[in-house]
C-alpha positions, 0 to 999 in steps of 0.5 A: 664476266666482263661485258666485252668478253661476254659479247665475244662469246655470244658472237662466237656462239651465234656463228655456230648456229644453224643458218636459216634460208630466210634471215628476217628473224635472225636479229630477233632471235639474236637479241633473244639469245643475248637475253637468255645467256644473261640468265645462265646461273654460272658465268663459266657456263657461257664458255662451256656452252660455246665450246660445246656448240662450236665443236658440234657444228664445226667438227661434227662432235655431238657429245651431249655435254653437261646441263646448262641451267637458266631461268625457265620464264619464256622470252618475248620476241617479235616472232612470238614467245619462246621457252628457253629450251625451244629457242636454243634448239631452234637456233642450234639444231632445228630451224623448223621448230617453234613453240608448238613443237614438242621436245623430250629430254634425253636420258643424259639430261639430269634435269629430266628427273627433277621437278622444276620447282626452282624455276630452272630449265636446261638449255643444252640443245643436245639434251633434247629430242623431237617428238612427232604428233603421235608421241606428243601426248605420251611424252609426259604421261605418268605411269602411276596407273600402270599397276600390276594386278594378279591377272596381268603381269605378275611378280611372284604371284600366282594366277587367281581362280577368277582371272579371265586372262588366257595367258599369264606372264611372270617377271623374273625375280632378281634373287630368290629371297627378294621382296616383291609386290603385286602393285609394282610397275612393270617399268620399275621391275624391268629397270631393276633388272638393269642394275648390278649384274642383271640385265633388262634386255638382250640385243641381237644384230642381223644383216638381212637373214643372217645373225651377226655376232653374239647376243648383247646383254645390257647392264644399264638403263640406256644402251647405245647402238652405233657404228664406230667405237668413238661414238660411245659405250654399248653395242658397237656394230663396227666391231662385228665382222661378216666375211660374206657381207653384201655391198647393200649391207656395207652401204647401210652400215656407213649410214649408221653413225651415232646410231640410236639409244635405247632407254628403259623409262617409266612408261616404256622403252624409248629409242632416240635416233642420233644418226643422220638417217631415219630408223624404223621400229616395230613392236607388239604394242605399236601393232596393237595401236593399229589393230591391223593385219600388217605390221605397224612400222614406225619411222623415226627421223634423225633427232626424233625419239619414239616409244618403241615398247609401251608398258601400258599398251602391253598390259591392255594387250594381255587383258584383251587376250591379244596374242602374237601371230607369226608374220603380224607382230614379233613372236615374242610379245616382249620384243621389238625390232629396229632397222637402220636407214631402210624401212619395211612393211606395206609401204615398202618393197621389203615386207619383213625386217629380214629383208632389211640390210641392218637391223636389231631385235631387242628382247626384254627380260620378262619370262613367261 
């Protein structure tokens, strides 16, 4: 690519950045970005990245787009060391992050499932979500140790005589003649339910205490829940009608926007907040962490992600014979709830999810 064309593209990219109030570091970050863009493996990537980021900033279109690969070596600047993905996320998405911040690849990123032995990293800022302090330690945890024994979550096995668990849960078989193994992870089995004609979760949508629309059945590992049909494929809440919809519900529905993405992954079920307002999540595994008498409700800020349902904590919960209690955690131990824009619990006037204007309940397809 000619130097003049590259310079023009970099300047166009820079104009689409998130502007900081304090511009002392702008020149430093600009020079770092220039060095980074020279690392792009494909010359056309610079043009495509420009189109993606300009559209996101000027038109509000946050379509993730493809991966843009660059050398993963950190860049040295006067402001410190920046890994390539942190640099692009700081310049084009979140001005308050630094090298200590933790990012998690979104399901749309092809590099998330590949090893980094080739020394390349995706620098598309819309392929990442943020993690708060509680989720930092679990972002990269392997589920290699989450093996299912005969006294835990069983797959086609009967409870042994010496099992001390008070309750046994059995994962439904895909087909009558399918081969199963007691060492298969719960995550692998749930993910297998999302392939073909089977679904790994069902979702119901509620407005206050009224259920609206039919149960939504998932057939993919990722489910988008959003307000407008132009925002993706999945559960479109804008298509669900309610003749007696209160004004409070209408106001919250206007805030849902791109909504959330629910993803079944190796270590649990994660939610990614793509809207401009926070969402709130509650599950038996979140409640199990607090060991409290009131529901543990997790606030997920825009751009952040959290693990709403933890497979390992679910196993621990069953091992210690902790059973669901009405009013404390969801009656179904394999479900969780998400409210849009409005929270509930001990820190809010709304004590229950049914007091929230718009919320969903997600049921994992695990039979008891």
